[in-house]
SEMIKE-959062 format. One record per residue (C-alpha): x, y, z; residue number from 1; residue in one letter. Coordinates in Angstrom, 2 decimals, padded with zeros to 5 digits. Layout:
% SEMIKE-959062
u,v,w,i,aa
X,Y,Z,NUM,A
...
//
This chain:
% SEMIKE-959062
u,v,w,i,aa
-037.50,026.24,-053.82,1,M
-034.17,026.62,-055.93,2,K
-033.41,028.69,-059.00,3,I
-032.47,026.19,-061.91,4,V
-032.41,028.57,-064.88,5,E
-031.56,032.34,-065.83,6,V
-032.77,033.99,-069.02,7,K
-032.34,037.44,-070.46,8,A
-034.15,038.93,-073.53,9,T
-033.57,042.22,-074.99,10,T
-036.71,044.26,-076.19,11,V
-037.41,047.67,-077.66,12,A
-040.97,048.94,-077.11,13,V
-042.13,052.22,-079.22,14,P
-042.69,055.56,-077.79,15,L
-045.29,057.85,-079.30,16,E
-042.52,060.26,-080.19,17,A
-038.85,060.62,-079.42,18,P
-038.23,062.31,-076.13,19,L
-035.59,065.20,-075.85,20,R
-033.66,065.76,-072.59,21,H
-030.53,067.86,-071.65,22,S
-028.09,064.78,-071.86,23,N
-029.54,063.32,-075.22,24,G
-032.78,061.76,-076.20,25,A
-034.76,058.63,-076.16,26,H
-034.90,057.81,-079.76,27,W
-038.56,056.85,-080.30,28,G
-038.29,053.56,-078.14,29,R
-037.06,052.14,-074.70,30,F
-034.77,049.29,-074.91,31,V
-034.94,047.08,-071.82,32,R
-033.60,043.83,-070.89,33,T
-036.06,041.23,-069.30,34,I
-034.69,038.88,-066.78,35,V
-036.35,035.45,-066.15,36,E
-035.45,033.20,-063.52,37,I
-037.06,029.61,-063.46,38,V
-037.63,027.80,-060.23,39,G
-037.51,024.21,-059.54,40,D
-041.28,024.19,-058.93,41,N
-041.73,025.18,-062.59,42,G
-042.68,028.85,-061.95,43,L
-041.08,031.91,-063.47,44,S
-040.15,035.46,-061.77,45,G
-039.34,038.30,-063.82,46,F
-037.24,041.41,-063.55,47,G
-036.03,044.32,-065.75,48,E
-033.38,046.73,-066.26,49,L
-032.62,049.43,-068.73,50,G
-030.56,049.09,-071.76,51,G
-029.80,045.64,-073.57,52,G
-028.14,043.85,-076.41,53,G
-025.58,040.86,-076.42,54,A
-023.32,042.39,-073.39,55,S
-026.41,043.13,-071.26,56,A
-027.81,039.46,-071.74,57,E
-024.47,038.08,-071.15,58,A
-024.06,040.00,-067.87,59,A
-027.15,038.50,-066.62,60,I
-026.57,034.87,-067.69,61,T
-023.12,035.05,-066.71,62,G
-024.21,035.25,-063.15,63,L
-025.74,031.96,-063.26,64,A
-023.09,030.43,-061.16,65,P
-024.18,032.59,-058.37,66,Y
-027.80,031.96,-058.98,67,L
-028.44,028.17,-059.84,68,I
-029.54,026.56,-056.66,69,G
-030.12,029.70,-054.72,70,H
-033.38,030.03,-052.81,71,D
-034.96,033.08,-054.30,72,P
-036.45,033.99,-050.76,73,L
-032.83,034.16,-049.47,74,Q
-032.80,037.92,-050.54,75,L
-030.06,039.25,-048.19,76,E
-027.71,036.44,-049.16,77,Q
-028.38,037.46,-052.76,78,L
-027.41,040.92,-052.24,79,R
-024.01,039.96,-050.78,80,W
-023.37,037.29,-053.54,81,K
-023.89,039.77,-056.36,82,I
-023.27,043.14,-054.64,83,M
-020.42,042.45,-052.37,84,N
-018.56,045.78,-052.05,85,P
-015.24,044.31,-052.73,86,V
-016.33,042.58,-055.88,87,G
-018.18,045.56,-056.90,88,S
-015.13,047.71,-057.18,89,L
-014.29,045.52,-060.14,90,Y
-017.60,044.50,-061.44,91,N
-020.47,047.15,-060.70,92,N
-023.53,044.91,-060.49,93,R
-025.96,047.20,-058.94,94,M
-028.40,047.26,-061.72,95,Q
-027.97,043.48,-062.54,96,L
-028.85,042.84,-058.97,97,H
-031.89,045.00,-059.12,98,A
-033.48,042.99,-061.90,99,A
-032.37,039.66,-060.56,100,I
-033.90,040.56,-057.03,101,E
-036.90,041.70,-058.75,102,M
-037.18,038.37,-060.29,103,A
-036.56,036.62,-057.16,104,C
-039.28,038.58,-055.29,105,M
-041.73,037.87,-058.19,106,D
-041.02,034.23,-057.96,107,L
-041.09,033.88,-054.17,108,A
-044.22,035.79,-054.07,109,G
-045.91,033.62,-056.75,110,K
-044.65,030.55,-054.81,111,T
-046.12,031.80,-051.51,112,L
-049.35,033.40,-052.66,113,G
-048.09,036.88,-051.44,114,V
-047.39,040.39,-052.97,115,R
-043.88,041.60,-053.58,116,A
-044.54,044.55,-051.03,117,C
-045.64,041.82,-048.42,118,D
-042.23,040.52,-048.58,119,L
-041.11,044.09,-047.37,120,L
-043.82,044.28,-044.48,121,G
-046.97,045.11,-046.59,122,G
-048.79,048.09,-048.09,123,A
-049.89,051.20,-046.49,124,V
-051.93,052.34,-049.60,125,R
-053.36,050.41,-052.60,126,E
-053.24,053.18,-055.21,127,T
-050.10,055.22,-056.14,128,I
-050.45,058.71,-057.59,129,P
-048.24,059.57,-060.42,130,F
-047.23,062.81,-062.10,131,A
-047.28,063.51,-065.91,132,S
-043.73,063.50,-067.35,133,Y
-043.36,066.34,-069.96,134,I
-040.88,066.25,-072.57,135,F
-039.83,068.46,-075.50,136,Y
-040.48,065.98,-078.18,137,R
-039.37,065.51,-081.77,138,Y
-041.90,064.56,-084.34,139,E
-042.37,061.00,-085.01,140,N
-042.10,060.85,-088.78,141,P
-044.61,057.71,-089.01,142,V
-047.30,058.69,-086.99,143,T
-046.99,062.48,-086.90,144,G
-047.05,062.70,-082.81,145,A
-044.77,064.84,-080.99,146,G
-042.94,067.99,-082.08,147,G
-043.79,069.93,-078.92,148,E
-041.34,072.92,-078.28,149,T
-042.99,075.95,-077.35,150,Y
-044.98,077.02,-074.33,151,A
-048.41,076.59,-076.04,152,D
-047.38,073.18,-077.42,153,E
-046.37,071.93,-073.96,154,I
-049.40,073.39,-072.40,155,V
-051.47,071.62,-074.94,156,A
-049.80,068.26,-074.51,157,Q
-050.46,068.61,-070.62,158,V
-054.08,069.23,-071.12,159,R
-054.38,066.09,-073.33,160,D
-052.64,064.20,-070.60,161,L
-054.60,065.56,-067.78,162,K
-057.83,064.71,-069.70,163,A
-056.66,061.33,-070.57,164,Q
-054.92,060.23,-067.27,165,Y
-056.07,062.71,-064.55,166,G
-052.76,064.01,-063.55,167,F
-052.50,066.91,-061.03,168,T
-048.84,067.10,-060.91,169,T
-046.75,067.88,-063.93,170,H
-042.76,067.57,-064.31,171,K
-041.15,069.29,-067.07,172,L
-037.79,067.89,-068.41,173,K
-035.78,070.88,-068.82,174,G
-032.37,071.77,-069.82,175,G
-032.64,070.85,-073.49,176,H
-033.05,074.43,-074.60,177,F
-031.66,077.62,-072.89,178,A
-032.82,078.34,-069.39,179,P
-034.88,081.24,-070.60,180,E
-036.99,078.78,-072.70,181,H
-037.58,076.61,-069.90,182,D
-038.71,079.67,-067.58,183,I
-041.10,080.64,-070.08,184,E
-042.55,077.14,-070.60,185,V
-042.59,076.52,-066.99,186,F
-044.53,079.87,-065.99,187,R
-047.02,079.03,-068.88,188,A
-047.88,075.74,-067.07,189,L
-048.35,077.53,-063.75,190,G
-050.56,079.90,-065.43,191,A
-052.56,077.17,-067.12,192,A
-052.91,074.84,-064.21,193,F
-052.71,077.20,-061.10,194,P
-054.19,074.46,-058.82,195,E
-051.67,071.74,-059.85,196,D
-048.28,070.98,-058.48,197,K
-045.16,071.53,-060.73,198,L
-041.63,070.05,-061.04,199,R
-038.64,071.16,-063.22,200,L
-035.83,068.75,-063.96,201,D
-033.11,069.99,-066.01,202,P
-030.90,066.65,-065.42,203,N
-028.12,068.67,-063.55,204,S
-026.80,070.85,-066.60,205,V
-027.03,074.12,-065.04,206,W
-024.30,075.88,-063.07,207,S
-024.98,076.67,-059.67,208,V
-025.48,080.36,-060.51,209,E
-027.90,079.45,-063.45,210,E
-029.96,077.26,-061.21,211,A
-030.18,080.17,-058.69,212,V
-031.52,082.45,-061.38,213,R
-034.11,079.80,-062.82,214,V
-035.07,079.06,-059.15,215,G
-035.91,082.82,-058.47,216,H
-037.70,083.21,-061.77,217,A
-040.23,080.31,-061.02,218,I
-040.20,080.46,-057.05,219,E
-043.71,081.95,-056.79,220,D
-045.34,079.06,-058.49,221,L
-046.97,075.89,-057.00,222,N
-043.60,073.89,-056.91,223,N
-043.31,070.52,-055.59,224,D
-039.53,070.60,-055.74,225,Y
-036.77,071.59,-057.79,226,F
-035.00,068.24,-059.24,227,E
-031.38,068.22,-060.14,228,D
-030.87,071.65,-061.35,229,P
-027.20,071.45,-060.79,230,T
-024.47,068.65,-060.40,231,W
-023.12,067.13,-057.36,232,G
-023.85,067.22,-053.67,233,L
-021.70,070.36,-053.47,234,E
-023.73,072.07,-056.01,235,G
-026.95,071.02,-054.53,236,M
-025.74,072.30,-050.98,237,R
-024.88,075.62,-052.35,238,R
-028.18,075.97,-054.22,239,L
-030.20,075.56,-051.10,240,R
-028.72,078.84,-049.70,241,H
-030.25,080.91,-052.38,242,F
-033.35,079.34,-053.49,243,V
-036.48,078.43,-051.24,244,R
-038.16,075.73,-053.55,245,I
-037.32,072.39,-051.89,246,P
-034.73,070.47,-053.72,247,T
-034.67,066.86,-054.89,248,A
-032.30,064.39,-056.54,249,T
-032.09,061.10,-058.35,250,N
-028.63,061.81,-059.61,251,A
-026.25,062.24,-056.79,252,V
-027.85,060.20,-053.88,253,V
-028.09,056.74,-055.15,254,V
-026.50,054.62,-052.45,255,N
-026.35,054.52,-048.69,256,F
-022.78,056.18,-048.50,257,E
-024.38,059.27,-050.23,258,Q
-027.57,058.97,-048.37,259,L
-025.49,059.42,-045.19,260,A
-023.56,062.34,-046.27,261,Q
-026.80,064.07,-047.58,262,C
-028.36,063.55,-044.30,263,I
-025.42,064.49,-041.83,264,Q
-024.82,067.50,-043.95,265,H
-028.34,068.48,-044.99,266,D
-027.60,068.73,-048.55,267,L
-030.79,067.81,-050.48,268,V
-034.51,067.84,-049.37,269,D
-036.23,064.85,-051.18,270,I
-034.59,061.76,-052.48,271,I
-036.19,060.00,-055.38,272,L
-035.90,056.54,-054.90,273,L
-035.51,054.08,-058.00,274,D
-035.93,050.40,-057.86,275,T
-032.87,049.93,-060.40,276,T
-030.60,052.58,-059.63,277,F
-030.51,051.61,-056.15,278,W
-029.83,047.99,-056.87,279,G
-033.28,046.77,-056.11,280,G
-036.90,047.02,-054.67,281,L
-035.41,046.10,-051.09,282,R
-032.56,048.61,-050.97,283,Q
-034.96,051.49,-052.36,284,A
-037.45,050.49,-049.45,285,Y
-034.54,050.53,-046.79,286,K
-033.27,054.09,-048.09,287,A
-036.95,055.19,-047.53,288,G
-037.07,054.05,-044.04,289,Q
-033.78,055.74,-043.33,290,V
-035.42,059.06,-044.82,291,L
-038.45,058.59,-042.67,292,E
-036.20,058.33,-039.62,293,T
-034.69,061.60,-040.33,294,F
-037.69,063.29,-041.74,295,Q
-036.35,063.85,-045.24,296,F
-038.83,063.56,-048.10,297,G
-039.05,060.48,-050.38,298,A
-040.62,059.78,-053.81,299,A
-040.60,057.13,-056.50,300,V
-038.28,057.83,-059.31,301,H
-038.64,056.62,-063.12,302,S
-036.03,055.46,-065.38,303,S
-037.95,054.26,-068.70,304,G
-039.81,051.58,-067.45,305,E
-041.89,048.95,-068.94,306,L
-044.59,047.17,-066.93,307,G
-042.36,044.87,-064.96,308,I
-040.26,047.75,-063.60,309,Q
-043.64,049.85,-063.07,310,L
-044.93,047.06,-060.92,311,A
-041.77,047.21,-058.77,312,S
-042.44,050.90,-058.37,313,M
-046.03,050.29,-057.50,314,L
-044.80,047.91,-054.66,315,H
-042.23,050.37,-053.51,316,L
-044.97,053.33,-053.39,317,G
-047.23,051.07,-051.69,318,A
-045.03,050.20,-048.80,319,S
-043.35,053.53,-048.19,320,L
-045.20,055.25,-045.25,321,A
-043.52,058.69,-045.93,322,N
-044.32,058.71,-049.59,323,L
-045.56,062.34,-049.73,324,S
-045.24,063.17,-053.51,325,F
-046.71,061.63,-056.61,326,A
-044.39,059.14,-058.29,327,A
-042.67,059.71,-061.68,328,D
-043.18,057.57,-064.73,329,A
-042.27,057.53,-068.46,330,H
-044.95,055.05,-068.82,331,Y
-047.74,057.13,-070.69,332,H
-045.12,057.68,-073.49,333,H
-045.12,053.96,-074.40,334,L
-047.44,052.82,-077.19,335,T
-047.62,049.24,-075.71,336,D
-046.04,046.78,-073.11,337,D
-044.99,043.29,-072.66,338,I
-047.31,042.27,-069.93,339,I
-050.52,040.35,-070.33,340,V
-053.48,042.70,-070.74,341,G
-051.57,045.36,-072.14,342,G
-050.55,048.57,-070.32,343,K
-051.62,049.14,-066.66,344,L
-054.14,051.89,-066.59,345,T
-054.36,055.07,-064.81,346,Y
-057.44,056.21,-062.88,347,H
-057.58,059.84,-061.58,348,N
-053.80,060.13,-061.95,349,G
-053.16,056.95,-060.17,350,A
-052.35,053.25,-060.71,351,I
-053.57,050.64,-058.37,352,A
-051.34,048.13,-056.89,353,L
-051.49,045.01,-058.82,354,P
-053.54,042.31,-056.78,355,A
-051.87,039.26,-057.73,356,G
-048.85,037.34,-056.12,357,P
-045.23,038.52,-056.55,358,G
-045.02,041.69,-058.69,359,L
-048.66,041.03,-059.70,360,G
-047.97,041.25,-063.75,361,V
-047.35,038.38,-066.10,362,E
-045.32,038.56,-069.25,363,V
-047.25,038.17,-072.36,364,D
-044.87,035.60,-074.19,365,R
-046.11,036.74,-077.68,366,D
-045.40,040.40,-076.83,367,K
-041.95,039.46,-075.68,368,L
-040.99,037.80,-078.80,369,A
-042.56,040.60,-080.84,370,Q
-040.62,043.38,-079.18,371,Y
-037.36,041.32,-079.10,372,A
-037.73,040.89,-082.82,373,E
-038.39,044.80,-083.06,374,H
-035.06,045.32,-081.10,375,Y
-033.14,042.94,-083.55,376,Q
-034.89,045.25,-086.44,377,R
-034.26,048.70,-085.06,378,T
-031.33,048.17,-082.67,379,G
-030.25,050.31,-079.59,380,G
-029.40,053.77,-079.24,381,Y
-027.15,055.90,-077.41,382,A
-028.98,057.80,-074.58,383,Y
-026.45,060.53,-074.41,384,D
-026.53,061.36,-078.04,385,R
-029.10,063.57,-079.85,386,D
-030.24,062.24,-083.15,387,P
-031.07,065.90,-084.04,388,G
-027.38,067.05,-083.41,389,R
-025.26,064.30,-084.66,390,P
-021.97,066.38,-083.70,391,D
-023.43,067.41,-080.29,392,W
-022.47,065.99,-076.98,393,F
-023.47,067.32,-073.39,394,S
-020.80,069.37,-071.53,395,V
-022.01,070.80,-068.31,396,F
-022.25,073.32,-066.57,397,P
-021.30,075.05,-070.04,398,E
-024.14,073.31,-071.81,399,Q
-024.65,073.87,-075.57,400,R
-028.46,074.31,-075.99,401,Y
-030.67,073.05,-078.65,402,A
-032.17,075.32,-081.20,403,D
-036.03,075.34,-080.54,404,P
-036.80,075.80,-084.29,405,T
-035.60,072.34,-085.07,406,V
-038.40,069.92,-084.51,407,K
-037.75,066.90,-086.31,408,S
-034.77,064.31,-086.24,409,A
-033.52,061.61,-088.61,410,P
-036.52,059.22,-089.38,411,P
-034.70,056.28,-087.60,412,E
-035.14,058.17,-084.41,413,A
-038.95,057.79,-084.67,414,G
-039.15,054.37,-086.07,415,V
-042.07,052.59,-084.99,416,M
//
């Protein structure tokens, strides 16, 4: 089995409404690059990474000299070819490798008739629980969806998601408004859903002192963890001296050097493992094994996935023995997907591990073409810019918070 061709296609898939966060916004769509590798047996494997456009596609296809003729089962060789640490000083290929490895595991699994998780050692669970992922949203001018800003509106959003999908864990993306606003909303969630688990994630924008103040204000609630309330390993270390909620990060422990420091110095309690940020499904799984050894918590992180990356997250969640928290997913905010059969479905707040070989999902070629054309029509967007505040940019820990009375953004932010 050898790779004979490498392809990359940028797509834009609409969201129900633009998602507001402390570092900017998702402007009404997720832009993703879909990677396809073709084997000499005629089968294709698929991977996915965030962002897109001509430069992202060229970055993938530019790796063809490393990939043509490569056996997709030789995953350790692939890691050294693409992510050699000396070469990566000049060419950071972490997420490129993640998408290519994802595609190789998909192709190898299809060829051998085994699942991607079986290439890691097998599954210890067949369904993976998920948390709702709650955002303050701009209104979508086309559909009228979104516009949630205040506590009663966020509680209503969670009620709808809980009724529709069965979530019993809820994660609020904070930091967009002033800390007092997040405290009010988060406490309202605690009052409305006292039996459910809660998480607050302001994307690192608070100072240590602000994070301590917020942590004390929510400490009595049914908290899973306090995710990236402040920036950096030193900031997270200081925070742990003052707040009793377990801390978590997806931002400052994303490689094995950082993981070693975190464990040696007891800096963060729970590491959120991302199949793209860590450089691939295998790397995230290896990090999970290290966390299991040292009795640190592990969870599965979301980074704006479509169905291909979601499948990789399911295989990671299925194979981690120490997965003690519901996984994150932006997935329920999407209006559609590029996989055959449409979006994967939730049952009682969980998604079943796909049963088919490889990643267990197939790309719908018509949908791929449809959303590639949608990208050509709508273009990309800057994740770290806010369409409702064109002159704003994020500076933390001296964040300039949004005005909660502003509920709409320019029409292009919500284009469908």
